[in-house]
Backbone as CSV, one residue per row, in Angstrom:
resi,resn,N_x,N_y,N_z,CA_x,CA_y,CA_z,C_x,C_y,C_z
1,MET,-14.750,-9.957,-26.383,-14.677,-10.756,-25.005,-15.571,-10.189,-23.668
2,GLY,-16.164,-9.242,-23.862,-16.931,-8.506,-22.898,-16.713,-7.069,-22.473
3,LYS,-17.245,-6.895,-21.245,-16.704,-5.458,-20.521,-15.487,-5.736,-19.839
4,LEU,-15.030,-4.359,-20.007,-13.375,-4.553,-19.556,-12.960,-4.909,-18.017
5,ASN,-14.311,-5.180,-17.148,-14.054,-5.534,-15.840,-14.088,-7.068,-15.904
6,GLN,-14.825,-7.466,-16.598,-14.627,-9.124,-16.972,-12.925,-9.622,-17.664
7,VAL,-12.553,-8.641,-18.547,-11.430,-8.847,-19.126,-10.227,-8.843,-17.539
8,ILE,-10.149,-7.577,-16.842,-9.709,-7.901,-16.057,-9.850,-9.227,-15.336
9,ALA,-10.722,-9.610,-14.799,-10.947,-10.548,-14.043,-10.348,-11.869,-14.200
10,VAL,-9.810,-11.672,-15.618,-9.123,-13.093,-16.133,-7.677,-12.878,-16.320
11,VAL,-6.857,-11.657,-15.884,-5.601,-11.230,-16.509,-5.031,-12.181,-15.577
12,ALA,-5.004,-11.841,-14.466,-4.160,-12.839,-13.312,-4.014,-14.193,-13.604
13,SER,-5.112,-15.007,-14.276,-5.230,-16.505,-14.142,-4.348,-16.307,-15.828
14,LYS,-4.537,-15.735,-16.561,-3.885,-15.643,-17.763,-2.111,-15.606,-17.601
15,LYS,-1.896,-14.682,-16.665,-0.367,-14.628,-16.299,0.070,-15.670,-15.314
16,ALA,-0.387,-16.319,-14.713,-0.063,-17.053,-14.146,-0.173,-18.515,-14.700
17,LYS,-0.523,-18.739,-15.649,-0.816,-19.732,-16.794,0.715,-19.660,-17.743
18,ALA,0.759,-18.371,-18.170,1.762,-18.245,-18.976,3.376,-18.891,-18.298
19,ALA,3.280,-17.991,-16.721,4.387,-18.154,-16.342,4.730,-19.607,-15.802
20,ALA,3.400,-20.268,-15.662,4.274,-21.499,-14.997,4.263,-22.583,-16.854
21,THR,3.919,-22.038,-17.499,4.236,-22.583,-18.779,5.273,-22.398,-19.427
22,ILE,5.984,-21.309,-19.243,7.101,-20.744,-19.504,8.619,-21.354,-18.197
23,THR,7.887,-21.333,-17.347,9.132,-21.867,-16.103,9.182,-23.463,-16.356
24,GLU,7.806,-24.143,-16.557,8.257,-25.975,-16.710,9.019,-25.721,-17.960
25,ALA,8.805,-25.360,-19.054,9.322,-25.379,-20.075,11.083,-24.985,-20.219
26,TYR,11.447,-24.025,-19.641,12.706,-23.936,-19.125,13.434,-24.523,-18.171
27,HIS,12.666,-25.344,-17.485,13.307,-26.726,-16.795,13.665,-27.810,-17.550
28,LYS,12.769,-28.033,-18.187,12.993,-28.854,-19.373,14.321,-28.598,-20.120
29,ILE,14.369,-27.481,-20.402,15.584,-26.993,-21.389,16.694,-27.396,-20.844
30,GLN,16.705,-27.016,-19.367,18.120,-27.425,-18.807,18.784,-29.032,-18.804
31,LYS,17.323,-29.688,-18.959,17.896,-31.314,-18.988,17.927,-31.665,-20.498
32,THR,19.336,-31.567,-20.696,19.151,-32.119,-22.350,19.237,-33.443,-22.534
33,ALA,19.332,-34.084,-21.758,19.246,-35.630,-21.936,17.684,-35.758,-22.585
34,LEU,16.701,-35.052,-21.943,15.462,-35.264,-22.309,15.280,-35.125,-23.758
35,PHE,16.092,-34.511,-24.475,16.116,-34.203,-25.866,16.822,-35.166,-27.080
36,ASP,17.306,-36.010,-26.203,18.246,-37.465,-27.093,17.185,-38.731,-26.995
37,GLY,17.484,-39.246,-28.344,17.340,-40.846,-28.397,18.045,-41.453,-29.198
38,ILE,17.888,-42.716,-28.837,18.923,-43.565,-29.509,18.334,-44.834,-29.967
39,SER,18.975,-45.793,-30.859,18.291,-47.131,-31.069,19.742,-48.067,-31.733
40,ARG,19.988,-48.971,-31.030,21.026,-49.372,-31.113,20.395,-51.176,-31.449
41,THR,21.347,-52.083,-32.402,20.761,-53.450,-32.279,22.342,-53.969,-32.994
42,TYR,22.166,-54.874,-32.251,23.595,-55.488,-32.345,23.750,-57.145,-33.331
43,GLN,24.588,-56.925,-34.313,24.687,-58.324,-34.857,26.100,-58.438,-34.861
44,PRO,25.981,-60.326,-34.223,27.568,-61.093,-34.269,27.937,-61.306,-35.568
45,LYS,29.573,-61.176,-35.451,29.919,-61.845,-36.894,29.962,-62.665,-37.338
46,ASP,29.952,-63.711,-36.251,29.266,-65.079,-37.087,28.285,-65.629,-36.673
47,GLU,27.376,-66.556,-37.489,25.922,-67.106,-36.946,25.911,-67.480,-35.722
48,ASP,27.025,-68.212,-35.235,26.861,-68.675,-33.870,27.629,-67.941,-32.684
49,GLY,27.461,-66.698,-33.353,28.202,-65.732,-32.042,27.176,-65.104,-30.950
50,GLU,27.501,-64.430,-30.294,26.503,-64.012,-29.047,25.480,-63.023,-29.755
51,LYS,24.494,-63.434,-29.320,23.255,-62.421,-29.629,22.870,-61.498,-28.449
52,LEU,22.985,-60.159,-28.501,22.721,-59.322,-27.484,21.487,-58.187,-28.137
53,PRO,20.677,-57.953,-26.990,19.357,-57.301,-27.400,19.359,-56.250,-27.667
54,PRO,18.419,-55.124,-28.196,18.851,-54.105,-28.967,18.713,-53.041,-28.001
55,GLU,19.288,-51.854,-28.245,18.831,-50.781,-27.086,18.317,-49.985,-27.730
56,ALA,17.340,-48.978,-26.864,16.393,-48.227,-27.572,16.129,-46.714,-26.262
57,LYS,16.260,-45.749,-26.606,15.782,-44.521,-25.885,14.945,-43.579,-26.666
58,ALA,13.472,-43.272,-26.305,12.927,-42.510,-27.083,13.259,-40.943,-26.647
59,ILE,12.971,-39.924,-27.604,12.984,-38.923,-27.313,11.706,-38.756,-26.362
60,GLN,12.231,-37.658,-25.139,11.302,-37.633,-24.515,10.294,-35.825,-24.578
61,VAL,11.276,-35.203,-24.875,10.981,-33.803,-25.573,11.318,-33.041,-26.855
62,LYS,10.557,-32.538,-27.190,10.880,-31.852,-28.527,10.498,-30.421,-28.394
63,VAL,11.952,-29.686,-28.787,11.593,-28.362,-28.948,10.725,-27.949,-29.463
64,SER,10.028,-28.439,-30.730,8.777,-27.803,-31.264,7.625,-28.085,-30.833
65,ASP,7.313,-29.348,-29.709,6.421,-29.243,-28.691,6.513,-27.923,-27.652
66,LEU,7.563,-27.680,-26.993,7.782,-26.939,-25.913,7.690,-25.484,-26.755
67,VAL,7.672,-25.040,-27.542,7.320,-23.775,-28.427,6.268,-23.508,-28.730
68,ALA,5.385,-25.015,-29.224,4.095,-24.606,-29.253,3.162,-24.393,-28.025
69,GLU,3.655,-25.114,-26.799,2.917,-24.946,-25.576,3.381,-23.544,-25.028
70,VAL,4.164,-23.123,-25.150,4.817,-21.532,-24.460,3.945,-20.643,-25.554
71,ARG,4.079,-20.915,-26.925,3.155,-19.929,-27.860,1.558,-19.944,-27.486
72,VAL,1.112,-21.164,-27.389,-0.196,-20.889,-27.130,-0.348,-20.496,-25.472
73,ALA,0.282,-20.577,-24.561,-0.067,-20.007,-23.309,0.355,-18.056,-23.587
74,MET,1.779,-17.918,-24.123,1.819,-16.643,-24.156,0.977,-15.805,-25.009
75,THR,0.559,-16.454,-25.953,-0.431,-15.801,-27.024,-1.590,-15.496,-26.294
76,GLU,-2.396,-16.397,-25.691,-3.802,-16.119,-24.843,-3.379,-14.718,-23.783
77,MET,-2.266,-14.898,-23.148,-1.712,-13.867,-22.182,-1.978,-12.383,-22.776
78,PHE,-0.728,-12.652,-23.994,-0.686,-11.222,-24.725,-2.005,-10.462,-24.905
79,ASP,-2.863,-11.530,-25.219,-3.940,-11.146,-26.230,-4.999,-10.532,-25.270
80,VAL,-5.180,-11.008,-23.873,-6.131,-10.389,-23.132,-5.694,-9.365,-21.936
81,ILE,-4.193,-9.125,-22.228,-3.851,-8.004,-21.606,-3.436,-6.762,-22.602
82,ALA,-3.692,-7.046,-23.936,-3.466,-6.069,-24.917,-4.925,-5.538,-25.071
83,THR,-5.816,-6.494,-24.684,-7.144,-6.105,-24.422,-7.671,-5.286,-23.681
84,GLN,-7.106,-5.433,-22.626,-7.408,-4.829,-21.124,-6.712,-3.253,-21.510
85,ASP,-5.365,-3.143,-22.075,-4.868,-2.146,-22.205,-5.370,-1.345,-23.012
86,TYR,-5.790,-1.961,-24.471,-6.444,-0.868,-25.432,-7.894,-0.284,-24.914
87,ALA,-8.126,-1.158,-24.021,-9.712,-0.742,-23.711,-9.538,0.725,-22.487
88,ASN,-8.293,0.286,-21.810,-7.634,1.383,-20.834,-7.534,2.227,-21.449
89,CYS,-7.182,2.294,-22.571,-7.007,3.845,-23.083,-8.384,4.574,-23.639
90,VAL,-9.572,4.201,-23.576,-10.756,4.782,-24.160,-11.384,4.621,-22.488
91,ALA,-11.349,4.218,-21.708,-11.824,3.963,-20.325,-11.786,5.425,-19.606
92,ARG,-13.119,6.097,-19.074,-12.872,7.312,-18.643,-14.560,7.378,-17.973
93,ALA,-14.002,8.331,-16.602,-15.609,8.289,-16.105,-15.292,9.876,-15.384
94,ASP,-16.514,10.462,-14.924,-16.224,11.584,-14.164,-16.064,11.409,-12.257
95,ILE,-15.664,11.923,-11.771,-15.604,12.020,-9.995,-16.569,12.681,-9.843
96,VAL,-17.988,12.307,-9.125,-18.994,13.270,-8.696,-18.956,12.633,-7.362
97,VAL,-19.298,13.956,-6.682,-19.930,14.004,-5.216,-20.805,14.736,-5.004
98,ASP,-21.763,14.324,-4.310,-23.168,14.961,-3.933,-24.008,15.909,-5.518
99,GLY,-23.505,15.305,-6.165,-23.955,15.212,-7.910,-23.273,16.388,-8.231
100,ALA,-22.160,16.935,-7.858,-21.107,17.804,-8.489,-20.023,17.306,-9.009
101,ILE,-19.355,17.737,-10.133,-18.235,16.818,-10.757,-16.914,17.440,-10.257
102,VAL,-16.305,16.764,-9.487,-14.761,16.768,-9.001,-13.711,16.919,-10.049
103,LEU,-13.794,15.816,-10.798,-12.943,15.996,-11.995,-13.233,15.217,-13.180
104,PRO,-13.602,15.876,-14.218,-14.357,15.425,-15.168,-13.604,14.346,-15.945
105,ASN,-13.798,13.341,-16.403,-13.278,12.601,-17.823,-12.143,11.920,-17.515
106,VAL,-11.882,11.365,-16.217,-10.741,10.718,-15.635,-10.470,9.508,-16.416
107,PRO,-8.963,8.979,-16.658,-8.763,7.860,-17.307,-8.810,7.012,-16.463
108,VAL,-9.143,5.347,-16.687,-9.351,4.485,-15.559,-7.855,4.280,-14.746
109,THR,-6.788,4.398,-15.760,-5.642,4.191,-15.063,-5.466,5.029,-13.763
110,HIS,-5.564,6.228,-14.153,-5.326,7.725,-13.159,-6.234,7.320,-12.246
111,LEU,-7.884,6.644,-12.699,-8.629,6.728,-11.231,-7.614,5.372,-10.203
112,LEU,-7.217,4.709,-11.045,-6.587,3.342,-9.708,-5.405,4.126,-9.256
113,PHE,-5.197,4.862,-9.690,-3.756,5.839,-9.007,-4.072,6.383,-7.954
114,LEU,-5.434,7.631,-8.014,-6.475,8.235,-7.082,-6.672,7.435,-6.035
115,GLU,-6.765,6.479,-6.719,-7.643,5.432,-5.506,-6.877,4.866,-4.389
116,LYS,-5.820,4.483,-4.852,-4.746,4.364,-3.894,-4.101,5.565,-2.956
117,GLN,-3.884,6.930,-3.687,-3.852,8.070,-3.490,-4.568,8.211,-2.045
118,LEU,-6.024,8.554,-2.080,-6.730,8.652,-1.401,-6.528,8.021,-0.209
119,LYS,-6.392,6.567,-0.031,-6.235,6.057,1.100,-5.238,6.384,2.024
120,ASP,-3.829,6.664,1.554,-2.924,7.327,2.228,-3.333,8.504,2.645
121,ILE,-3.883,9.058,2.177,-4.103,10.617,2.507,-5.244,10.332,3.704
122,GLU,-6.354,9.348,3.479,-7.153,9.348,4.501,-6.052,8.685,5.883
123,THR,-5.307,7.935,6.046,-4.441,7.612,6.864,-3.602,8.619,7.556
124,PHE,-3.136,9.683,6.608,-2.466,10.862,6.950,-3.510,11.968,7.850
125,ILE,-4.656,11.845,7.881,-5.518,12.847,7.823,-5.591,12.302,9.472
126,SER,-6.017,10.925,9.664,-6.321,10.025,10.533,-5.640,10.036,11.867
127,LYS,-3.849,10.581,11.603,-3.102,11.043,12.393,-2.587,12.158,13.085
128,LEU,-3.397,13.002,12.546,-3.401,14.420,12.671,-3.728,14.543,14.558
129,PRO,-2.926,15.418,15.122,-2.966,15.676,16.291,-4.247,16.778,16.798
130,VAL,-5.156,16.479,17.800,-6.223,17.271,18.020,-6.005,18.130,19.240
131,LEU,-6.712,18.984,19.579,-6.640,19.922,20.624,-7.099,19.296,21.711
132,ASP,-6.510,19.530,23.191,-6.670,18.843,24.510,-8.057,19.162,24.668
133,SER,-9.184,18.344,24.571,-10.319,18.776,24.876,-10.605,19.045,26.233
134,ALA,-9.603,18.833,27.201,-9.764,19.384,28.544,-9.430,21.199,28.581
135,GLU,-9.076,21.366,27.543,-9.063,22.778,27.791,-9.970,23.719,27.144
136,THR,-10.019,24.924,27.065,-10.659,25.762,26.428,-9.670,26.577,25.336
137,TRP,-9.752,26.484,23.986,-9.050,27.065,23.151,-9.494,27.988,22.280
138,SER,-8.968,29.264,21.701,-9.620,30.062,20.802,-8.257,30.037,19.800
139,TYR,-8.544,30.961,18.738,-7.811,31.217,17.639,-6.771,32.668,17.772
140,ASN,-5.661,32.434,17.578,-5.075,33.632,17.941,-4.699,33.806,16.484
141,GLU,-5.324,34.937,15.906,-5.115,35.296,14.145,-3.790,35.540,13.902
142,ALA,-3.281,36.561,14.986,-1.927,37.115,14.954,-0.610,36.276,15.039
143,ALA,-0.738,35.291,15.619,0.260,34.168,16.045,-0.163,32.772,15.265
144,ASP,-1.125,32.899,14.480,-1.499,31.710,13.644,-1.591,30.442,14.341
145,HIS,-2.028,30.317,15.657,-2.535,28.897,15.930,-3.217,29.332,17.483
146,TYR,-3.336,27.966,18.077,-4.480,28.135,18.995,-3.703,28.453,20.153
147,ALA,-4.874,29.058,21.375,-4.233,29.426,22.519,-5.183,29.166,23.662
148,THR,-5.041,28.913,24.737,-5.721,28.932,25.745,-5.731,30.201,26.838
149,ALA,-6.915,30.439,27.470,-7.128,31.833,28.402,-6.083,31.719,29.489
150,PRO,-5.268,32.886,30.123,-4.198,32.673,30.636,-5.056,32.166,32.227
151,THR,-4.222,31.106,32.990,-4.309,31.067,34.107,-3.362,31.608,35.314
152,GLU,-3.631,31.708,36.528,-2.585,32.058,37.653,-2.723,31.042,38.441
153,THR,-1.505,30.671,38.999,-1.183,30.058,39.937,0.055,30.705,40.607
154,THR,0.222,30.302,42.226,0.888,31.011,43.275,2.215,29.923,43.044
155,ARG,3.233,31.015,43.519,4.324,30.455,43.825,5.022,30.579,45.276
156,THR,5.157,29.908,46.282,5.896,29.692,47.468,7.083,29.680,47.795
157,LYS,7.592,30.151,48.534,9.070,29.817,48.976,9.201,29.590,50.471
158,LYS,10.045,28.817,50.663,10.046,28.148,52.289,11.261,29.505,53.112
159,VAL,10.620,29.831,54.157,11.070,31.195,54.933,11.481,30.564,56.437
160,PRO,12.583,30.716,56.873,12.955,29.957,58.048,12.390,31.212,59.149
161,LYS,11.872,30.331,59.989,11.319,31.321,61.017,11.828,30.367,62.608
162,ALA,12.021,31.057,63.582,12.576,30.922,64.618,11.521,30.692,65.845
163,PHE,11.595,29.904,66.569,10.363,29.772,67.621,10.954,29.415,69.252
164,VAL,10.715,30.715,69.891,11.240,30.622,71.449,10.708,29.321,72.413
165,LYS,11.242,28.563,72.229,10.498,27.481,73.132,10.593,28.097,75.153
166,TYR,11.525,28.278,75.122,12.072,28.798,76.738,12.903,29.972,76.420
167,GLU,12.601,31.206,77.255,13.033,32.596,77.613,14.798,31.979,77.845
168,ALA,15.568,32.502,77.829,16.673,32.544,78.568,16.790,32.883,80.218
169,THR,17.413,32.443,81.090,17.618,32.612,82.281,18.930,32.862,82.665
170,LYS,19.371,33.292,83.846,20.408,33.269,84.372,21.209,32.195,84.172
171,GLU,20.640,31.151,84.658,21.342,29.746,84.360,21.435,29.203,83.206
172,HIS,20.355,29.189,81.968,20.231,28.560,80.843,19.982,29.404,80.025
173,PRO,20.553,29.557,78.778,20.399,29.819,77.662,18.656,29.919,76.764
174,ALA,18.121,30.817,76.261,17.095,30.593,75.416,17.486,29.331,74.430
175,GLN,16.181,28.628,74.628,15.852,27.639,73.796,15.067,27.897,72.505
176,VAL,15.710,27.752,71.183,14.742,28.082,70.431,14.977,27.112,69.029
177,GLU,14.064,27.089,68.544,13.637,25.710,67.693,13.443,26.432,66.115
178,THR,13.864,26.130,65.245,13.924,26.432,63.575,12.843,25.948,62.914
179,PHE,12.411,26.263,62.270,11.603,25.622,60.958,11.368,26.828,59.894
180,HIS,10.909,26.339,58.870,10.298,26.807,57.599,8.548,26.782,57.202
181,GLU,8.529,27.943,56.750,7.135,28.576,56.529,6.829,29.004,55.345
182,ASP,6.043,27.880,54.538,5.654,28.525,52.771,4.980,29.911,53.188
183,VAL,5.897,30.508,52.258,5.383,32.146,52.457,5.063,32.604,50.792
184,LEU,4.004,33.251,50.405,3.533,33.501,48.679,4.961,34.527,48.418
185,ALA,5.318,34.039,47.234,6.625,34.729,46.587,5.793,35.237,45.287
186,GLY,4.824,34.806,44.550,4.546,35.133,43.308,3.373,34.826,42.723
187,TYR,3.562,34.987,41.496,2.562,34.459,40.469,2.949,34.077,39.422
188,TRP,2.293,32.945,39.031,2.769,31.901,37.436,1.529,32.690,36.542
189,LYS,1.673,33.450,35.637,0.362,33.500,34.416,0.836,32.350,33.582
190,THR,-0.004,31.326,33.035,0.111,30.540,32.125,-0.702,30.635,30.879
191,ILE,0.000,30.519,29.821,-0.973,30.479,28.466,-0.099,29.396,27.537
192,LYS,-1.528,28.325,27.284,-0.620,27.135,26.557,-0.773,27.281,25.025
193,PHE,-0.286,27.080,24.016,-0.263,27.151,22.828,-0.401,25.767,22.416
194,SER,-1.144,25.718,20.819,-1.112,24.663,19.915,-0.929,24.833,18.395
195,GLY,-0.489,23.660,17.938,-0.157,23.785,16.780,-1.344,22.517,16.074
196,ALA,-2.028,22.201,16.881,-3.352,20.946,16.487,-4.654,21.482,16.032
197,VAL,-5.356,20.684,15.743,-6.288,21.378,14.997,-7.412,20.713,16.137
198,PRO,-8.849,21.139,16.055,-9.942,20.996,16.552,-10.484,19.313,16.302
199,ALA,-10.806,18.717,16.997,-11.127,17.188,16.834,-12.337,17.288,15.773
200,LYS,-13.287,18.155,15.617,-14.359,18.579,15.006,-13.811,18.747,13.097
201,GLN,-12.970,19.562,13.161,-12.017,19.938,12.059,-11.334,18.593,11.292
202,LYS,-10.815,17.910,12.483,-10.201,16.761,11.678,-11.342,15.460,11.538
203,ASN,-12.287,15.354,12.056,-13.417,14.549,11.393,-14.138,14.882,10.528
204,GLU,-14.122,16.094,10.016,-14.660,16.832,8.596,-13.668,16.681,7.757
205,LEU,-12.507,16.927,7.839,-11.709,16.244,6.879,-11.061,14.980,6.513
206,LEU,-11.402,14.117,7.368,-11.451,12.554,7.189,-12.784,12.337,6.424
207,SER,-14.257,12.842,6.575,-15.377,12.466,6.001,-15.099,12.912,4.601
208,ARG,-14.562,13.968,4.695,-14.746,14.437,3.146,-13.724,13.748,2.353
209,ALA,-12.633,13.129,2.849,-11.568,12.412,2.165,-11.996,10.787,1.704
210,ARG,-12.933,10.781,2.930,-13.459,9.177,2.788,-14.846,9.056,1.716
211,ILE,-15.287,10.117,1.379,-16.543,10.449,0.692,-15.719,10.651,-0.539
212,LEU,-14.482,11.434,-1.136,-14.060,11.266,-2.315,-13.498,9.963,-2.903
213,HIS,-13.009,9.377,-2.045,-12.227,7.979,-2.178,-13.525,7.272,-2.731
214,GLU,-14.855,7.148,-1.964,-16.024,6.212,-2.465,-16.151,6.748,-3.925
215,ALA,-16.276,8.127,-4.110,-16.586,8.407,-5.520,-15.474,7.943,-6.657
216,ILE,-14.522,7.940,-6.347,-13.264,7.374,-7.198,-13.539,5.683,-7.374
217,VAL,-13.647,5.109,-6.526,-14.072,3.987,-6.528,-15.322,3.398,-7.566
218,LYS,-16.424,4.298,-7.088,-17.233,3.926,-7.979,-17.134,4.520,-9.490
219,ALA,-16.310,5.694,-9.634,-15.880,6.069,-10.690,-15.111,4.769,-11.776
220,ARG,-14.211,4.783,-10.807,-13.330,3.436,-11.053,-14.233,1.946,-11.988
221,GLU,-15.160,1.972,-10.991,-16.085,0.676,-11.565,-16.924,0.956,-12.706
222,GLY,-17.228,2.399,-12.868,-17.720,2.343,-13.810,-17.213,2.762,-15.156
223,ALA,-16.145,3.196,-15.186,-15.279,3.216,-16.092,-14.765,2.123,-16.964
224,ASN,-14.684,0.455,-15.754,-14.567,-0.175,-16.046,-15.491,-1.080,-16.473
225,GLY,-16.494,-0.518,-16.758,-17.602,-1.426,-17.317,-18.147,-0.969,-18.999
226,ILE,-17.105,-0.253,-19.081,-17.527,-0.323,-20.647,-16.822,-1.455,-21.572
227,GLU,-17.489,-1.660,-22.877,-16.656,-3.052,-23.326,-15.536,-2.814,-23.923
228,ALA,-15.060,-3.902,-24.067,-13.709,-4.392,-24.196,-13.729,-5.170,-25.500
229,PRO,-13.288,-4.599,-26.595,-13.269,-5.100,-28.171,-11.960,-6.173,-27.967
230,PRO,-12.209,-7.443,-28.296,-10.967,-8.525,-28.244,-9.709,-8.000,-28.926
231,VAL,-8.541,-8.060,-28.717,-7.374,-7.448,-29.528,-6.434,-8.441,-29.688
232,SER,-6.003,-8.716,-30.825,-5.448,-10.421,-30.703,-3.978,-9.833,-31.398
233,ILE,-3.087,-9.733,-30.516,-1.606,-9.533,-30.937,-0.504,-10.665,-30.804
234,GLY,-0.878,-11.531,-29.981,0.081,-12.483,-29.801,0.116,-13.431,-31.032
235,LYS,-0.639,-13.716,-31.649,-0.365,-14.666,-32.971,0.872,-13.845,-34.117
236,ALA,0.353,-12.467,-34.252,1.346,-11.818,-35.115,2.769,-11.929,-34.136
237,VAL,3.037,-11.793,-32.979,4.354,-11.366,-32.230,5.148,-12.879,-32.416
238,PHE,4.784,-14.205,-32.403,5.138,-15.276,-32.463,5.429,-15.794,-33.439
239,GLU,4.684,-15.454,-34.584,4.771,-15.718,-36.246,5.829,-15.091,-36.433
240,HIS,6.252,-13.838,-36.089,7.167,-13.200,-36.291,8.500,-13.725,-35.751
241,ILE,8.381,-14.471,-34.643,9.818,-15.140,-34.149,9.834,-16.295,-34.948
242,PHE,9.168,-17.046,-34.511,9.040,-18.406,-34.924,8.845,-19.069,-35.814
243,ASP,8.139,-18.567,-36.872,7.735,-18.940,-38.269,8.513,-18.099,-39.336
């Protein structure tokens, strides 16, 4: 039949054809009248009796024809999928990155699995939080996370103050106005912590995942390039059932 990738290219169409054929046959089976036929002729008792035209209805569908159509379509599908599956048993390739073999002799079916998983891993890495670039971070070995250098800020509090506008006299009491003044109360020492990663590290991880994904795709395409000897199983299956 050719190479495995050529077989893969026709599998979908063979499946679709088989599905359409058996679905159409199933719909016909539900209409039992299609399988019935009749022929009636009328003979009057007397020669001068009323003459009536004959009645006839031809059979529109035969079980044997339906079975033949289904057998052809299903046999083609069975054979092409068998050819694919048998070839998949021997189709293998190395996953190579920068000339080094990451995984040797990987079956093509597992390459397909890895290809999907690497896309999921890429998505996961792309969502990892990164350190705020507005801060200066250093890694704290003891705490096993990142931390900023301490920063110090002041804390003030409102202290009421009295201002004598007019001193007291014999005739009038003193006029005093009260107001609040901000007075230094203390100091805040702040250290920020983060379990995120530097943007550079995230980008490196993402790059490595993408390169490995590309290597898996390349390996899968190489494995699919092997010869796929035709395998015929449909004939035996349907002979066993119908013959």
